[in-house]
N, C-alpha and C positions, 0 to 999 in steps of 0.2 A: 384432478390437480393435484398435486402438492405444492408446497408454501415456495419452494425455490421458483419451480416453473412460473409460480401467480405474479413470481415479480418483474421488474423489469431491470435485468443486469447489461450495466457498462463497465466494458476497461478503458479508463480515462486514458492508458496509452499503453502505445506497443510498437515498433519498430517493424510490422509489415512491408512498410513500401521499401525499408532499405535491403531489407531481405530479397525482394522481389529483385531488388536493382542487381545486388550482387548474384543472384541466380534464379530468374523468372521460371516460374510455379503454378502450375493449374491449383488454384486454391479452393474449387471447388472438390478435388480429392484429398483424403486422409494425407499428409506429406511426412516422414520419417524423421527431417533435418528443418521441424519447423513448431513453433508454438502454438502457433495461430493457422487453425483454415476453414473451409466450412463447415466439414463435417465434426470435428471439436468442436467448434461452438455449440452447434445444433446440439451435441452430445452435452455439453454444458450447460444447455438454456441461457446465452450470451446472447442478449438481445441488441446489442449496440456496441463499439469499438471504434477509438478514438484512431488510425493509424498517422503518426508522427511521421513529417515530412525533417530528416535529420540530416542538417546542413553542419557536417565537419567544418571543426574550430579552423583549421589551419587554411580553409576557404577564404579565400578573398571576398567582400561584396559581390562584385560582380559574380565570380565564378559559381560562390554558397547562391547566390539566386540560379543561376540557368541551373544549375544540380538540384533545388528543389520543385522548379519547375517541373525537368524531366520528369524527374522519380513521382511526381504527380499524377503526371500525365500517364505513367507507366503504371500504377498506381489503379486506374480510372478503370485501363483497358483491361485488364486483370481480373476486374470482379466479374465472378462466375454467374449467374442465374439463382438470384437466393440472395445474394449482397448487393446491397444495393446505398450507391453513394445517397448522402443526403447534408442539407446544409442549415435544417435549425429542426429546434426542440418539437415542432408540428408535427415538419416532415419527417421525424424521426419516429413520433409516437404513431405517425399512418403507416410507414414502413414499416412497421414492429405489426401492427396490427393483420399489413395483407400476409404475413409468416417468413417477413425477408428477416434478415441479419442488418441491420444501419450503420453504415461507417462516415463517419465526421470524420473531417484531417483537421491537425495540428502543426506549425511551425515549430521544431525544434533547435534553437538557434538563432536568435535575431537579428544576428548580424548585418543581414543585406536589408535590413531594415533604411541603413541610413542610402540607398539607394532612393529617388523622388518615385514615388506611383504604387510602389513597393505592398501598400497597407490597402488601397484602392486596389489591389489586385488580386490581395490574399481574400480580402472581403469579396469581390464580384466570383472566385474559386468556392468558399463556403467555409474557408480555414476558421476557426471559431477559438484558439488560442495560439499566445506565439512565448517558447520557454527562451527568457530573453536572452541569455546566453546557453551554454554546454561548459566543456571542460577548460577553457580558457575565457581571461577577462579579455573583452576587446573595446571597441572606440566609444560603447556608450553605455556599457554594463559591467560590473566585477563577479567573477565565477567562486564560488565555493573551495574549487579545487586550485585557483591559481594565486597570484599575487593581487592587491588591490591598484586598481589605477583611479576609481574616480569616489572614493568612500560611497560607493553602492553606485548610484546612476551620475551619468554626466549629464548636464542641462539637455543635451539632445536624447538624453533617454528620457528623461520628462516629457520633454515634447512627445515620444512616443510614446510611451505608455496613454498619456491622455490621447492620442490620435487611435490608439489601440481601442476604446475607449467610445472614441464617438464611432469609431467604424460597427460596432457590436463584437468587437476580438477580445477576447483575455487577457489579462497579463498571466502569465505562470511562472511562478518565482523557485520550481524546482532548478536546480543547477547554478541560484544568484548565491551570490554570498551575504552572512545575514546583516549588515548595514544594505545591502541593496533589497531585503525583502524588506526593512524596513520601511527604504525609502520609496519602493513598490506602492507599499501598503496605504503610506501618506500621502502619495500621491494620487492613486488611482480614484475616481470618481464611483466605480464598482469594484465591487470584493472581489479578491484573488482567489485565483487556484495553484496549489502546487500541485500537478498535476504527477507525480512518482516523485516522492519523499517520506521517507519513513522517522522511526521517533528517535532522537538522539540521546534522549536519556535511557535508549534500552541498548543501541549499539551507537558509538562513538564515531561515528563518522560526517565528515564534513558538508558531505550531499544530504543528510538527514537535517531537523532540525527542530532546537529546540525545543523544549516546551515553553518558553518564553513565546518563542515567535508561533508555536501553534498557537498559543494562546489568543496572540494577538490579531492573526490572522483573522480565528473562528470570531473575532471579539469584532470584527471588521464584516461579516458575513459570508468570508471566505468557505475555500473546503481544502483540506489536506487529504492529497491520495497515497493512499499507503503503498510504498514498490518494492514488487516480492525476489528481488535479488539477495541470495544468501548473504551476501558480503555485506548486505543495508539492514540486514536479519538480527545476524549472531554475532556477538563480539569475535568468537575464536573464527569466524570466517572471514570477518572485518579485518586481524591480525594477517591471515594468512593470506587474505590478498595484496594486502602493504605491502608483504613480502615476496610476493611475486610478483606484484608489478615493478620494484626495485630491483627485481632479475633480468624482467623481460621487456621495459620499458624505451631502452635501445633499437629494439629492433623494434616495437611495434611502432614506434615514431618514424624510422626508419621505413618501412612497410607504407607507412599512413602517403609517401609518394606517390607509389603505384595503386593511390585508391581507385582513380577516377579514369585509368588508364586499362586495371584488370580488378576489377573489382570482385571477384567472382575467388582469383587466388589470394587477395587484400583478405578474405572471410577465411579461408581455408590458412592461412596463415595463423591470423590473431587466435582464432579459435586452440590452434595445434599451441600456439605458444601459452596460454592461460591454462589451456587443459591439463599440460604437461606437468602443471603445479597445483594438482586437483584442490579445491578449499574442502574443511568437512563438511561433511551433513551438516544440514538446518532442516529442522522440521517444520509442516504446515502451524504446528501448536506457537512457534514461533514467534511465528507471522502475525496468530492472534492472537498474541502477546502486544505485539504495536498497534493492532487497531482496540484494543480493552485500552489503555494505554492512552492513545489519541479520543478514545471519546471520555476519559477522565478528565485529560485537559482540556479537549473543545466543545462537548458537546457532540450525540450521537445526529446533531444536523448537520455537524460541519468536517464528518471523514468521509470517506472514499474511495476506491480501488484502483489503482492506476499500475500494473502489475512487470511493464516494463518487459514482455513477452518477446521472442524474436529482437530483442537488444541484449540480451544478458548471456554468458557462455554457460551458467550453471543456473538450476532451477531447485527451488524447494523440495524437499520426499515430502509425496503425497500434496504437489501442489504442481504438476509439473507440466501444463498448457491448459489452457481455455477450458478443456475438457470436464477440469477438476472444481471448476465453482461451486457445483453441488456440496463438495466436499467444505467448501470453504466456507458455506453457508452454514450447512447441518454446528460445522466448530466453534461460528459466531452462538449459535445459537445454544449451543452447552455450557459456550462460557459465560451465558448469563446474559445475551445481548438481546431485547425483547423482539419480537415480530417485527413493529411499528420503525423502532430501528435501523432492526437489519436490512429492510426493505429500503430507508432512506440511504444506510449506507451502499447497498447492493446498485444504486442509479439512480436514485430521485432528489441525491445534494446535487449529484453533479449535472442536471438536468434544470434544478432551477437555478441553479448559478448563469447559465448558457441563456436561463430566459430572461433573465433578468440583465444579465449584458443586450440580449437582442432588444429587448422594453428603452434600455437605456440611451440604444442606438436610434430607436423608431422616436 
């Protein structure tokens, strides 16, 4: 058995539920229009995946909550033999030992938590982290890509973070503003995760984390999980992405109104708009640069992987889907990451954090 196959490999953030909502498919087959399916996961030696229940920022809390529940049910129904939904680290390890690919769930955009009882329901369904907001600031948390409303969290946001702690649900600080990251780290009784954010020092994007924030998350015991979207990895791709967003934003926002009515058409329109202005290629080596930098800032015990697969319109050259995880492992080793550190980054760091949250709730 090779080293990669001997590791427990976890992709800590994928948008499979959204792709299933947009276009139902058999995840047991190799799918030409996806980054994640069972054959690719097996080829890539990926043992576990987090399925993010994405709630569009434009949806009010009640509508967003109903959408999250619906895509959760659709995702569960779509799991083929060989993929198992799990709700804890122990369940995950048992599923992997049986030869299954384990599936955890996260909620991406915590705006619906304003509704009473939502955290109880999320915990009962085994949702293990909540990305506090998405592209826009909302009633209780500021976003990295919008104007601030609260200087981080509102008082209600502080309460909700503490409630997440009580339920064993990790606060996820990807997508939130810098002040919100600091605020969450201060308020949370358990370490936090950044489920899909890369290094701003290497690619100046507001969705990436500054060195100061990376170090602070690590100092409190948390984990920063690098995102593989080329726009968050390569400076030239980031610049090109900013230009194309300026060009297509009005059409993207207009199309968002059709999302719930015709998700397949919305996905196709979004893909065509974005890929009509393609990004310059970014190689896997540039992604590895981000891991090396995060390790330098935080230590190998505080770095992980959250690809954003099935939620990104373009991928890295040499890391096009989950089947390419062995290439990432090989590249990390070639860049001087030792085997013990690679094992942590590939999955054990994230599982340690989940186990901490479980114990705190227990």
